[in-house]
C-alpha positions in Angstrom: 27.0 -22.0 -4.1 28.0 -19.5 -1.4 25.6 -16.7 -0.5 27.2 -13.2 -0.9 25.1 -11.9 2.0 25.5 -14.4 4.9 28.2 -16.7 3.5 26.2 -19.9 3.8 26.3 -22.7 1.1 23.1 -23.6 -0.7 22.2 -25.5 -3.9 19.1 -23.5 -5.0 18.6 -20.1 -6.5 18.0 -18.5 -3.0 19.8 -18.8 0.3 17.8 -20.9 2.8 19.3 -18.9 5.6 18.5 -15.3 4.6 16.6 -15.6 1.3 19.2 -13.7 -0.7 19.3 -14.5 -4.5 22.3 -16.7 -5.4 24.2 -15.6 -8.4 24.0 -18.1 -11.3 25.1 -17.8 -14.9 22.0 -19.4 -16.3 19.5 -18.6 -13.6 16.0 -18.9 -15.0 13.6 -16.0 -14.2 10.1 -16.6 -13.1 7.1 -14.3 -12.4 6.6 -13.1 -8.8 2.8 -13.7 -8.9 1.7 -17.3 -8.4 -0.7 -18.9 -10.8 -4.3 -18.9 -9.8 -4.8 -22.3 -11.4 -8.0 -23.3 -13.2 -10.8 -21.0 -12.0 -13.3 -23.8 -12.6 -11.6 -25.8 -9.8 -11.8 -23.0 -7.2 -14.2 -25.1 -5.2 -11.6 -27.7 -4.5 -10.5 -26.0 -1.3 -12.6 -23.8 1.0 -11.1 -20.3 1.3 -12.3 -20.0 4.9 -11.2 -23.1 6.7 -8.9 -24.5 4.0 -9.8 -28.1 5.1 -12.6 -29.3 2.8 -14.0 -29.0 -0.7 -17.0 -26.9 -1.4 -20.2 -28.7 -2.4 -22.7 -27.4 -5.0 -26.1 -26.5 -3.7 -29.2 -25.1 -5.4 -32.4 -23.9 -3.6 -35.8 -22.7 -4.7 -36.6 -19.3 -3.3 -39.5 -16.8 -3.7 -42.2 -19.5 -3.6 -40.2 -21.7 -6.0 -40.1 -19.0 -8.7 -36.4 -18.5 -8.5 -33.3 -20.7 -7.9 -30.4 -19.7 -5.7 -27.0 -21.3 -6.5 -24.3 -21.5 -3.9 -21.2 -23.5 -2.9 -21.2 -24.7 0.8 -18.5 -26.0 3.0 -19.5 -29.0 5.1 -16.6 -28.4 7.5 -17.1 -24.7 8.5 -20.6 -24.2 7.1 -19.4 -21.3 4.9 -21.8 -20.3 2.1 -20.7 -18.8 -1.2 -23.6 -17.3 -3.2 -23.3 -17.1 -6.9 -23.9 -13.6 -8.3 -23.4 -13.4 -12.1 -19.8 -14.7 -12.7 -18.7 -14.0 -9.1 -19.3 -15.6 -5.7 -20.1 -13.8 -2.4 -19.3 -15.2 1.0 -22.6 -14.6 2.8 -22.3 -16.9 5.9 -19.7 -18.5 8.1 -20.0 -20.3 11.5 -17.2 -18.1 13.0 -17.7 -14.4 12.5 -14.3 -13.7 13.8 -12.6 -15.6 11.0 -10.1 -13.4 9.2 -11.5 -14.3 5.8 -15.0 -13.3 6.8 -13.7 -10.1 8.4 -11.8 -9.2 5.2 -14.0 -10.5 2.4 -17.5 -11.1 3.9 -20.3 -10.0 1.7 -17.9 -9.0 -1.1 -18.4 -10.6 -4.6 -15.1 -12.0 -5.8 -14.1 -13.9 -9.0 -13.1 -17.6 -8.9 -9.5 -16.5 -9.6 -9.5 -14.3 -6.5 -11.0 -17.1 -4.3 -8.3 -19.5 -5.5 -5.6 -17.0 -4.5 -7.2 -16.4 -1.1 -7.4 -20.2 -0.5 -3.7 -20.4 -0.9 -2.8 -17.4 1.2 -3.1 -14.7 -1.5 -5.3 -11.6 -1.6 -8.1 -10.2 -3.7 -7.7 -7.8 -6.6 -9.0 -4.9 -4.6 -6.5 -5.5 -1.7 -3.7 -6.1 -4.2 -4.5 -2.8 -5.8 -4.3 -1.1 -2.4 -1.0 -2.8 -1.6 0.5 -2.0 -5.0 -0.5 1.7 -4.8 0.9 2.1 -1.3 4.1 0.5 -2.5 4.2 2.8 -5.6 3.6 6.0 -3.6 6.2 4.9 -1.0 8.8 4.3 -3.7 8.0 7.5 -5.4 8.4 9.4 -2.1 11.7 7.8 -1.5 13.0 8.8 -4.9 13.3 5.3 -6.2 11.0 6.1 -9.1 12.1 8.6 -11.7 9.2 11.1 -12.3 10.7 11.9 -15.8 11.7 15.2 -17.3 9.9 17.7 -19.6 11.8 19.7 -22.2 9.4 22.7 -22.4 9.9 24.9 -19.3 8.1 28.3 -18.9 10.7 29.6 -16.5 14.5 30.2 -16.7 16.3 27.3 -15.1 19.4 27.6 -13.0 22.7 25.7 -13.5 22.1 21.9 -13.2 18.4 22.4 -12.7 15.9 20.3 -14.7 12.2 20.8 -15.5 9.9 18.1 -14.2 6.3 19.3 -15.0 4.2 22.5 -15.2 0.5 22.7 -14.3 -1.6 25.6 -15.8 -4.6 27.2 -14.0 -3.3 26.7 -10.4 -4.7 28.9 -7.7 -2.4 30.3 -5.0 -4.1 30.6 -1.7 -2.7 32.1 1.5 -4.1 32.8 5.0 -5.1 36.4 5.6 -6.0 38.0 8.9 -9.6 39.3 9.1 -10.6 41.7 11.9 -14.1 42.1 13.1 -15.2 44.8 15.5 -18.5 44.7 17.5 -20.0 47.1 20.1 -20.8 50.9 20.5 -22.3 53.4 23.0 -24.3 52.0 25.9 -26.8 54.1 27.8 -29.6 56.6 27.0 -29.4 59.3 24.3 -31.0 62.8 24.6 -31.9 65.0 21.7 -31.3 68.6 22.5 -31.8 70.1 19.0 -32.3 69.2 15.5 -29.3 67.0 14.5 -27.8 67.3 18.0 -28.0 64.5 20.7 -25.9 63.3 23.6 -25.2 59.8 24.8 -24.7 59.4 28.5 -23.2 55.9 28.4 -19.6 54.7 27.8 -18.3 53.5 24.5 -17.8 49.7 24.6 -16.5 47.6 21.7 -14.6 44.4 21.1 -12.4 43.3 18.2 -11.6 39.8 17.1 -9.1 38.6 14.5 -9.0 35.3 12.7 -7.4 33.8 9.5 -9.3 33.1 6.4 -7.9 31.3 3.3 -8.1 33.8 0.5 -7.4 33.4 -3.3 -4.2 35.4 -4.1 -3.6 34.7 -7.7 -3.9 32.2 -10.5 -1.2 31.0 -12.9 1.4 28.4 -13.7 2.9 26.0 -11.1 6.2 24.6 -12.1 8.2 21.8 -10.5 11.9 21.5 -11.1 14.7 19.4 -9.5 15.5 22.3 -7.2 12.4 24.5 -6.8 8.6 25.0 -6.8 7.7 28.1 -8.8 4.4 29.8 -9.0 4.0 32.4 -11.8 0.8 34.4 -11.7 -0.5 37.7 -13.0 0.0 39.6 -9.8 2.5 37.5 -7.8 5.4 35.2 -8.5 7.0 33.0 -5.8 9.7 30.4 -5.7 10.3 27.8 -3.0 13.6 26.0 -2.8 13.1 22.2 -2.2 15.8 22.4 0.6 13.6 25.0 2.5 10.5 22.8 2.5 9.5 21.7 6.1 6.3 19.8 5.3 3.7 19.1 2.6 0.0 18.4 3.1 -1.8 16.7 0.2 -5.4 17.5 -0.8 -7.7 16.1 -3.5 -6.7 18.7 -6.1 -3.5 20.3 -4.7 -1.0 20.6 -1.9 -0.1 22.9 1.0 3.5 23.8 1.5 5.2 24.9 4.8 8.7 26.3 4.4 11.4 27.9 6.5 11.2 31.6 7.5 7.5 31.7 6.8 4.9 31.1 9.5 1.8 30.4 7.4 1.3 27.7 4.8 0.8 28.4 1.1 -1.7 26.4 -0.9 -1.5 25.5 -4.6 -4.8 24.0 -5.7 -6.7 23.3 -8.9 -4.7 20.4 -10.5 -6.2 19.6 -13.9 -8.2 16.3 -14.1 -5.6 14.0 -15.7 -5.5 10.2 -15.5 -2.1 8.5 -15.3 -1.2 4.8 -15.6 0.7 3.2 -12.7 2.5 0.0 -13.5 3.5 -2.2 -10.5 5.1 -5.5 -11.6 3.0 -5.7 -14.7 -0.3 -4.8 -13.0 -1.5 -1.5 -14.4 -3.8 0.9 -12.5 -5.4 4.1 -13.9 -5.4 6.8 -11.2 -6.4 10.5 -11.2 -3.4 12.8 -10.7 -4.0 14.1 -7.1 -2.3 16.1 -4.4 -1.0 12.8 -2.9 0.9 12.0 -6.2 2.2 15.6 -6.4 3.4 15.4 -2.8 5.1 12.1 -3.4 6.9 13.5 -6.5 8.2 16.5 -4.5 9.3 14.3 -1.6 11.1 12.0 -4.0 13.0 15.0 -5.5 14.0 16.2 -2.0 15.3 12.7 -1.2 17.2 12.5 -4.5 18.7 15.9 -3.8 19.8 14.9 -0.3 21.0 11.5 -1.3 22.6 11.6 -4.8 23.2 7.8 -4.7 19.4 7.3 -4.8 19.1 9.4 -7.9 21.9 7.6 -9.7 20.5 4.2 -8.8 17.0 5.0 -10.0 18.2 6.6 -13.1 20.3 3.6 -14.0 17.4 1.4 -13.3 15.0 3.3 -15.5 17.5 3.1 -18.4 18.2 -0.6 -17.9 16.3 -3.7 -18.8 12.9 -4.8 -17.6 14.4 -6.9 -14.8 15.4 -3.9 -12.8 12.1 -3.6 -11.0 12.1 -7.3 -10.2 15.6 -7.1 -8.8 14.6 -4.1 -6.6 11.6 -6.1 -5.3 13.9 -9.0 -4.4 16.3 -6.7 -2.6 13.4 -5.3 -0.5 12.2 -8.9 0.3 15.7 -9.9 1.3 16.0 -6.9 3.6 12.6 -7.8 5.2 14.0 -11.3 5.9 17.1 -10.0 7.5 15.2 -7.4 9.5 12.8 -10.1 10.6 15.6 -12.3 11.8 17.1 -9.4 13.7 13.7 -8.7 15.4 13.5 -12.3 16.4 16.9 -12.2 18.1 15.7 -9.1 19.9 12.6 -10.8 21.2 10.1 -9.0 18.8 8.5 -12.1 17.2 5.3 -10.1 16.3 7.3 -7.6 14.3 9.1 -10.3 12.5 5.8 -12.1 11.6 4.6 -8.9 9.9 7.7 -8.8 7.7 7.6 -12.5 6.9 3.8 -12.4 6.1 4.4 -9.5 3.7 7.0 -11.6 1.8 4.9 -14.7 1.5 1.9 -12.6 0.3 4.2 -11.6 -2.6 5.0 -15.2 -3.4 8.7 -15.1 -2.3 10.6 -17.9 -3.9 13.0 -18.7 -1.1 11.9 -20.9 1.8 13.2 -18.7 4.6 10.0 -16.7 5.5 7.8 -19.8 5.3 10.1 -21.8 7.6 10.4 -18.9 10.1 6.6 -18.4 10.2 6.0 -22.1 10.6 8.4 -22.3 13.6 7.0 -19.2 15.3 3.4 -20.4 14.9 4.4 -23.9 16.2 6.0 -22.3 19.3 2.8 -20.3 19.9 0.7 -23.4 19.3 -1.2 -21.6 16.6 -1.4 -24.6 14.4 -4.1 -23.3 12.0 -1.8 -20.4 11.2 1.1 -22.8 10.7 -1.0 -24.9 8.4 -2.0 -21.9 6.4 1.6 -20.8 5.9 2.7 -24.4 4.9 -0.1 -24.8 2.4 0.8 -21.4 0.9 4.5 -22.6 0.7 3.5 -25.9 -1.0 1.3 -24.1 -3.5 4.0 -21.6 -4.4 6.8 -24.1 -4.6 4.7 -26.6 -6.6 4.1 -23.8 -9.1 7.8 -23.1 -9.4 8.9 -26.7 -9.3 6.5 -27.4 -12.3 8.7 -25.1 -14.3 11.8 -27.2 -14.2 12.9 -26.0 -10.8 14.1 -29.4 -9.6 16.2 -27.7 -6.8 12.9 -26.9 -5.0 11.7 -30.5 -4.8 13.5 -31.3 -1.6 12.2 -28.2 0.1 8.7 -28.9 -1.2 8.8 -32.4 0.4 10.0 -30.9 3.7 7.1 -28.6 3.8 4.7 -31.4 3.1 6.1 -33.5 5.9 5.8 -30.6 8.3 2.2 -30.0 7.2 1.2 -33.6 8.1 2.7 -33.1 11.6 1.0 -29.7 12.0 -2.4 -31.2 11.1 -2.0 -34.0 13.6 -1.1 -31.4 16.3 -4.2 -29.3 15.4 -6.5 -32.3 15.8 -5.0 -33.1 19.2 -5.1 -29.6 20.5 -8.8 -29.3 21.3 -8.8 -32.7 23.0 -5.8 -31.7 25.1 -7.6 -28.4 26.1 -10.7 -30.3 27.2 -8.6 -32.7 29.3 -7.2 -29.8 31.3 -10.5 -28.3 32.2 
């Protein structure tokens, strides 16, 4: 089947050249997250060195009054201490190892260690990645913030109400002047209530800004304006006039055209919202960061109507729209990475490819490119890590009647054997050259 992106022919569901999804009438959909396997078998592969199985160990501590259970690696001497239903990496031979740097002294579940063993990440790091992705998409206008029918202000033509927050405080900088000084020199009393000062009058005046509360009222966001309605003051800011937004824990600061000083809108009510990223749901407090992202997204939608139309159609479509957008982003990463390679920026390409394999990309392109780059740099351990990750992901998909992946899977296994041989020879070769 011919790829619509680069024109190459390929038999699978994805182009082996650029990773683009190939259009098929009965293409079977699969989840993006790889399976963690059986948590009870997490000890089958050491998450640190990925070369040996972990061995169960039990020691008597505190004068034999207490037992300490752990799983130890005979290859890299890593020790995973059991804490309730989790395991904490407490010791490694190489303190510079990336797994130790990232997960040392952190209790993780067996499912998390399985994912890490095969190139995945922990739940905490996945949460960070997902939230960064969500806020980025929200700022770009790719996520529709929704509309609210009840609006406390009169809307203009083609203007829609997004949300209104009560109890918001408007703060603005105000100049405060302080004067110090007075007469210097002796004073002489010549009569009752009458005195003379012989010195000169000396005084200094300093001025500085202080953030003062101006008013309290409603803060309304529409598709065209930010509107504050207070008891003493009402102000409207056109989205097209906004220069910058600073997020705070409970509000934002807005800098706009034709106004030197920033205005602050603070006091967002404590409200929790559910954020869904590819089926993973996180409960977050509504914050200034989320408010800023919504406003930036509205500005991008206003400046680029095609973004608004695309996200609106996606929100009203089926549940596959989010998955399709993710694949589009992954393909763009592959193409951008290939372009960076051609321009000599291999490190930049590696970052893009690594991001794709961390998400369990189904095409072989990023795995192959990373393996080639690491082979050229003689970083065989990194090449082995990527290949094992590819084998794990492709075996998972191949087990679900994806017979088209079997040839690619065998290719990765053959390359893995060669990479392991090269890694074994590498230290001996270095010693011969000394």
